[in-house]
C-alpha positions in Angstrom: 42.3 8.6 -41.2 44.6 7.0 -38.8 43.8 6.6 -35.1 46.6 9.0 -34.3 45.3 11.7 -36.7 41.8 11.2 -35.5 42.9 11.5 -31.9 44.8 14.8 -32.6 41.7 16.2 -34.3 39.5 15.3 -31.3 42.0 17.0 -28.9 42.0 20.1 -31.1 38.2 20.2 -31.2 38.0 19.7 -27.4 40.4 22.6 -26.9 38.4 24.8 -29.1 35.2 24.0 -27.3 36.9 24.7 -24.0 38.0 28.1 -25.2 34.5 29.0 -26.2 33.2 28.0 -22.8 36.0 30.0 -21.1 34.8 33.1 -23.0 31.1 32.6 -22.5 30.6 30.9 -19.1 27.2 29.3 -18.6 26.2 29.7 -22.3 24.4 26.7 -23.7 24.8 25.3 -27.2 23.3 27.8 -29.7 23.3 30.7 -27.4 25.0 34.0 -28.3 24.5 35.9 -25.0 27.3 37.2 -22.8 24.7 37.3 -20.0 23.3 33.8 -20.5 22.5 32.0 -17.2 22.3 35.4 -15.5 25.8 36.4 -16.0 26.8 40.0 -16.7 27.6 41.7 -20.0 30.6 43.9 -20.4 30.2 47.6 -21.0 30.5 47.1 -24.7 27.8 47.7 -27.3 28.1 44.3 -28.9 27.5 42.6 -25.5 25.1 45.0 -23.8 23.1 46.0 -26.9 23.8 43.2 -29.2 23.1 44.0 -32.9 22.3 47.7 -32.3 23.9 50.2 -34.7 25.5 52.1 -31.9 28.7 52.4 -30.0 29.0 53.2 -26.3 30.7 56.3 -25.2 34.3 55.7 -23.9 34.5 54.7 -20.2 36.4 57.9 -19.3 33.5 60.0 -20.7 30.6 58.1 -19.1 28.2 60.1 -17.0 27.5 58.9 -13.4 24.0 57.5 -14.2 22.4 54.2 -13.5 19.5 52.4 -15.2 17.5 50.3 -12.7 15.6 47.6 -14.5 13.0 45.2 -13.0 12.1 42.0 -14.9 9.2 39.5 -14.7 6.3 41.7 -13.6 3.7 43.0 -13.3 3.7 41.4 -9.9 0.6 42.1 -7.8 2.4 41.4 -4.6 5.6 43.4 -5.0 5.2 46.0 -7.7 3.0 48.4 -5.7 5.6 48.5 -3.0 8.4 49.0 -5.6 6.5 51.8 -7.1 6.1 53.4 -3.6 9.8 53.2 -3.0 10.7 54.7 -6.4 8.1 57.5 -6.0 9.5 58.3 -2.5 13.0 58.7 -3.9 11.9 60.2 -7.2 13.7 57.5 -9.1 12.6 56.4 -12.6 13.1 52.8 -13.8 12.4 50.4 -16.6 10.1 47.4 -16.1 10.5 44.4 -18.4 7.1 42.8 -18.3 6.0 39.3 -19.1 3.0 39.4 -21.5 0.8 36.9 -19.6 1.3 38.9 -16.4 0.5 42.2 -18.1 -2.6 40.6 -19.5 -3.6 39.4 -16.1 -2.9 42.7 -14.3 -3.6 45.5 -16.8 -4.4 48.1 -14.1 -1.0 47.5 -12.5 0.7 47.7 -15.9 -1.0 51.1 -16.4 0.0 52.2 -12.9 3.7 51.5 -13.7 3.5 53.4 -17.0 1.5 56.3 -15.5 4.1 56.7 -12.8 6.6 57.7 -15.5 8.5 54.4 -15.7 9.5 52.8 -19.0 8.0 49.5 -20.1 10.0 46.8 -22.0 9.0 43.5 -23.6 10.2 40.3 -21.8 8.3 37.8 -23.9 4.9 36.3 -23.3 5.8 33.5 -20.9 9.5 33.8 -20.0 10.6 31.0 -22.3 14.3 30.3 -23.2 14.3 31.6 -26.7 17.0 29.3 -28.1 14.4 26.5 -27.8 12.1 28.2 -30.3 11.8 28.7 -34.0 11.9 32.2 -35.5 8.0 32.3 -35.8 7.7 31.2 -32.2 10.1 33.9 -31.0 8.3 36.5 -33.0 5.0 35.4 -31.5 6.4 35.7 -27.9 7.3 39.3 -28.7 4.1 40.1 -30.6 1.6 38.8 -28.1 3.2 40.9 -25.4 3.3 43.9 -27.7 -0.4 43.6 -28.3 -1.2 43.6 -24.5 1.0 46.7 -24.1 -0.7 48.5 -27.0 -4.0 48.2 -25.2 -2.6 50.6 -22.6 -1.1 52.8 -25.2 2.4 51.5 -24.6 5.0 50.8 -27.3 8.1 49.1 -26.0 11.5 50.3 -27.2 13.4 47.5 -25.5 13.4 43.8 -25.6 15.1 41.7 -22.9 15.4 37.9 -23.6 14.7 35.8 -20.5 17.8 34.5 -18.8 19.8 36.8 -21.1 19.6 33.9 -23.6 19.2 34.5 -27.3 20.4 33.2 -30.7 21.0 34.6 -34.1 17.2 34.9 -34.8 16.4 37.0 -31.8 18.0 40.4 -32.6 16.7 40.7 -36.1 13.2 39.8 -34.9 13.3 42.3 -32.1 14.6 45.1 -34.4 11.9 44.3 -37.0 9.4 44.9 -34.2 11.0 48.2 -33.4 12.9 47.1 -30.3 16.6 47.0 -29.3 17.8 44.0 -27.3 19.4 45.0 -24.0 21.1 43.0 -21.3 22.7 44.2 -18.1 26.0 45.0 -16.5 25.1 44.4 -12.8 23.2 41.2 -11.7 21.6 41.7 -8.3 21.0 37.9 -8.0 17.8 38.7 -6.2 16.3 35.6 -7.7 18.5 33.5 -5.4 16.5 34.9 -2.5 19.5 36.1 -0.6 19.0 38.3 2.5 18.3 42.0 1.5 21.5 43.2 3.0 23.5 40.8 0.9 21.5 41.9 -2.2 22.2 45.6 -1.4 25.9 45.1 -1.0 26.1 43.1 -4.2 24.5 45.8 -6.2 26.3 48.8 -4.6 29.7 47.2 -4.9 29.3 46.6 -8.7 28.0 50.1 -9.6 29.9 52.0 -12.2 28.9 55.0 -14.3 26.5 53.8 -17.0 25.5 50.6 -15.2 22.4 48.7 -16.1 21.1 46.9 -13.0 19.1 43.7 -13.3 16.5 43.2 -10.5 13.1 41.4 -10.4 9.6 42.4 -9.5 8.6 39.0 -8.1 11.0 38.9 -5.2 10.2 40.5 -1.8 13.9 40.9 -0.9 14.2 43.3 -3.9 11.7 45.7 -2.3 13.5 45.6 1.1 16.9 46.2 -0.4 15.9 48.9 -2.9 15.9 51.9 -0.5 19.4 51.2 0.7 20.6 50.8 -2.9 19.1 54.0 -4.0 20.3 56.2 -1.1 23.8 54.8 -1.2 24.1 55.3 -4.9 22.8 58.8 -4.7 25.2 59.6 -1.9 28.0 58.4 -4.2 26.9 60.9 -6.9 24.9 58.7 -9.2 21.6 59.7 -10.9 19.0 57.2 -11.9 17.5 57.2 -15.4 15.2 55.1 -17.6 16.8 53.1 -20.4 15.6 55.6 -23.0 17.6 58.4 -21.3 20.5 56.0 -20.7 20.6 55.3 -24.4 20.6 59.1 -25.2 23.6 59.6 -22.9 25.6 56.4 -23.3 25.4 55.7 -27.0 26.4 57.1 -30.3 24.9 56.1 -33.6 27.2 54.3 -36.0 27.0 54.5 -39.8 27.1 51.4 -41.8 29.3 51.8 -44.9 27.2 51.5 -48.1 28.4 49.3 -50.9 29.3 51.1 -54.1 
């Protein structure tokens, strides 16, 4: 291969790599997520519910509902206050719990579930899954599932930490009876912005069918939540768990059988 030919090949490869980065900003090598590095997923089944055998209802037919989701709990400092706000406004939510936290605070896990909120699996220790083998990823899910089972909870949903997953993650989650779900609105509460900034960020991104990412382990989330709820409700939105969201927003797809 001549130097000129080799140079052209390098240029073409660099251009292709740049195109991938442009499509998936913030995604590391090996990642498949459109929400990696806390970005947002498009309102498309392959991005928001990767690998699920469903399609999302057309945007023009979407009901004005919102699924609030809280990651990284149970958090002994903030979850009791979050539960109080949700109860006051009669709003259901979905909590994606870390297994080691659920193991440490089983009474709080039970309180979240008993209040009518849905519980999802968020791995055992919030590791970035693309650094793990398939057995290691399966163990992250299974250890958390065992803790949930002690309280009679079976998770329907799995959310990969950081929105980061690879080709192994979806099949493993589905084998464990869970769908992978990301989010369409990133509150960025993990950046510890002032509550009023957090409130504006969420409210300004709301659309029918939105899935909102927030976190249990940030006090600014608790402070911003009442304003987010009241403004969303004033705009005609209704809050639902992810289970109800799925029943309203998705349609099953049929995989063609080979003759």
